C-alpha positions as CSV (number, residue, x, y, z in Angstrom):
1,M,99.0,87.4,119.5
2,Q,100.0,90.3,121.2
3,Q,98.4,91.5,124.4
4,F,97.5,95.3,125.2
5,S,97.4,96.7,128.4
6,Q,96.0,100.0,129.6
7,K,98.3,103.1,128.1
8,Y,98.4,106.6,128.3
9,A,100.8,109.4,126.9
10,I,100.6,113.1,127.6
11,V,100.3,115.8,124.6
12,Q,99.5,119.3,123.4
13,F,96.9,119.4,120.4
14,F,97.5,122.1,118.3
15,E,93.8,122.6,117.9
16,A,90.6,122.2,120.1
17,V,90.1,118.8,121.4
18,P,87.5,118.2,123.8
19,N,87.6,116.0,126.9
20,G,85.9,112.5,126.3
21,T,86.6,113.4,122.6
22,E,87.3,109.6,121.1
23,F,89.5,108.8,117.5
24,M,91.1,106.4,115.8
25,S,94.7,105.9,116.5
26,S,95.1,106.6,112.9
27,N,93.4,109.7,113.1
28,W,95.0,111.9,115.8
29,P,94.4,115.8,115.7
30,L,97.3,117.5,115.2
31,H,99.4,117.0,118.4
32,A,103.0,117.0,119.7
33,T,104.0,114.3,122.8
34,L,105.1,115.7,125.7
35,V,105.4,111.5,127.6
36,D,105.1,109.1,124.9
37,T,103.1,105.8,125.9
38,F,103.4,104.5,129.6
39,A,101.6,102.8,131.5
40,I,101.2,103.8,135.3
41,N,100.0,102.2,139.0
42,W,97.4,105.7,139.3
43,T,94.2,105.7,138.3
44,E,93.2,108.1,135.9
45,E,91.4,110.2,138.7
46,E,95.0,110.4,140.8
47,M,96.8,111.0,137.3
48,V,94.5,114.1,136.8
49,I,95.1,115.4,139.9
50,Q,98.7,114.9,140.0
51,L,99.3,116.4,136.6
52,T,96.7,119.5,137.7
53,N,99.3,120.3,140.7
54,L,102.2,120.3,138.7
55,L,100.9,122.4,135.7
56,F,99.2,125.0,137.6
57,C,102.8,126.0,138.9
58,M,104.4,125.2,135.4
59,P,104.8,128.3,132.9
60,E,103.5,127.9,129.0
61,V,106.3,127.0,126.8
62,Q,106.7,128.3,123.3
63,S,108.7,126.2,120.4
64,V,109.0,126.8,116.7
65,T,108.8,124.1,113.6
66,K,112.5,123.7,112.7
67,D,112.6,121.3,110.0
68,E,111.1,117.9,108.5
69,L,112.5,114.5,108.8
70,Y,111.7,110.7,108.8
71,L,111.7,109.1,112.4
72,G,111.6,105.8,113.3
73,D,111.8,102.3,111.6
74,S,108.5,103.1,109.7
75,R,109.9,106.4,108.3
76,V,107.0,108.6,109.7
77,L,107.3,112.1,108.2
78,V,107.4,114.7,111.0
79,A,107.8,118.3,111.9
80,V,110.8,118.9,114.6
81,L,110.2,121.3,117.0
82,E,113.1,123.6,118.6
83,K,114.0,121.5,121.8
84,T,113.9,124.6,124.1
85,S,115.2,124.7,127.9
86,G,111.5,125.3,128.7
87,L,109.9,122.5,126.8
88,D,112.8,120.1,127.7
89,G,112.1,120.7,131.8
90,L,108.3,120.5,131.1
91,H,109.2,117.0,129.9
92,N,111.3,116.1,132.1
93,K,109.1,117.7,135.3
94,L,106.6,115.4,134.1
95,V,108.3,112.0,133.9
96,T,109.9,112.8,137.2
97,L,106.3,113.4,138.5
98,L,104.9,110.1,136.9
99,E,107.8,108.0,138.2
100,E,106.5,108.4,141.2
101,G,103.7,106.5,140.6
102,G,105.1,103.7,138.5
103,L,105.9,105.0,135.3
104,K,106.8,102.1,132.8
105,L,107.4,103.7,129.4
106,N,106.6,101.7,125.9
107,D,110.3,103.0,124.7
108,P,112.4,105.0,127.3
109,R,114.7,106.0,124.7
110,F,112.3,108.7,123.8
111,S,112.5,110.3,127.4
112,R,114.8,112.4,129.1
113,R,117.9,113.1,127.0
114,G,116.3,110.9,123.8
115,F,113.2,113.5,124.4
116,S,113.0,114.9,120.4
117,P,110.1,117.2,120.4
118,H,108.2,116.7,117.1
119,S,104.4,116.6,115.7
120,T,103.7,114.2,113.1
121,V,102.6,115.1,109.8
122,Q,99.1,114.4,109.3
123,S,96.7,113.8,106.4
124,H,94.3,116.8,107.3
125,A,96.8,119.1,109.2
126,R,100.2,119.5,109.5
127,L,103.1,122.7,110.6
128,H,105.7,124.0,108.4
129,E,109.0,125.2,109.2
130,G,108.8,128.4,110.7
131,D,105.8,128.3,112.7
132,K,105.5,128.7,116.4
133,V,103.5,126.5,118.7
134,L,102.4,127.3,122.8
135,F,102.5,124.6,125.2
136,N,99.6,126.2,127.1
137,A,97.3,123.0,127.9
138,L,98.3,119.1,128.3
139,S,96.1,116.4,127.4
140,L,95.9,113.2,129.0
141,V,95.0,110.4,126.6
142,D,93.8,107.2,127.4
143,M,95.4,104.8,124.6
144,F,93.2,101.8,125.0
145,P,89.8,102.9,126.1
146,D,87.2,100.1,126.2
147,K,90.3,97.4,125.7
148,D,90.2,98.8,122.2
149,S,93.9,99.3,121.0
150,Y,92.8,100.9,117.7
151,K,91.0,103.6,119.8
152,R,92.1,107.1,121.7
153,R,90.1,109.1,124.2
154,V,91.1,112.2,126.1
155,V,90.6,111.9,129.6
156,A,91.8,115.5,130.5
157,T,93.1,118.6,129.1
158,I,94.9,120.7,132.0
159,P,96.0,124.1,131.5
160,L,99.7,125.3,132.4
161,K,99.9,128.6,134.6
162,R,99.6,131.8,131.9
């Protein structure tokens, strides 16, 4: 039997999702992931403080939807976002910060040079080619709240500098 441990992700939601919101792993709100599933030695409170200190100084980042493709072994349909220097820089600064807390990525292939910004096509929402998106408030998501691997919970949403 697979054993689970506490994990997190950092995402930009493209619709309003208040702190404390819970949803099932199969029913995410529309989003793009900046840091994929990870474990860390910091507490949630430490992460929120560290992320707030970083993001307070980081400018908002724009991108645009380029096209669609199927990703991964499970062939998930995604809308590919343009990997701008601002978006790539934001991702790399987040990873560098989290490494200070002992970052352990589930799959390091999708970090740093392997970072591929995209938004999964959901049954209820999606991005279309040419859609402009703004990364202006990143959310820390608990991927294992109450030791339930099927639930997700928004821990905190932290705005970037405007």
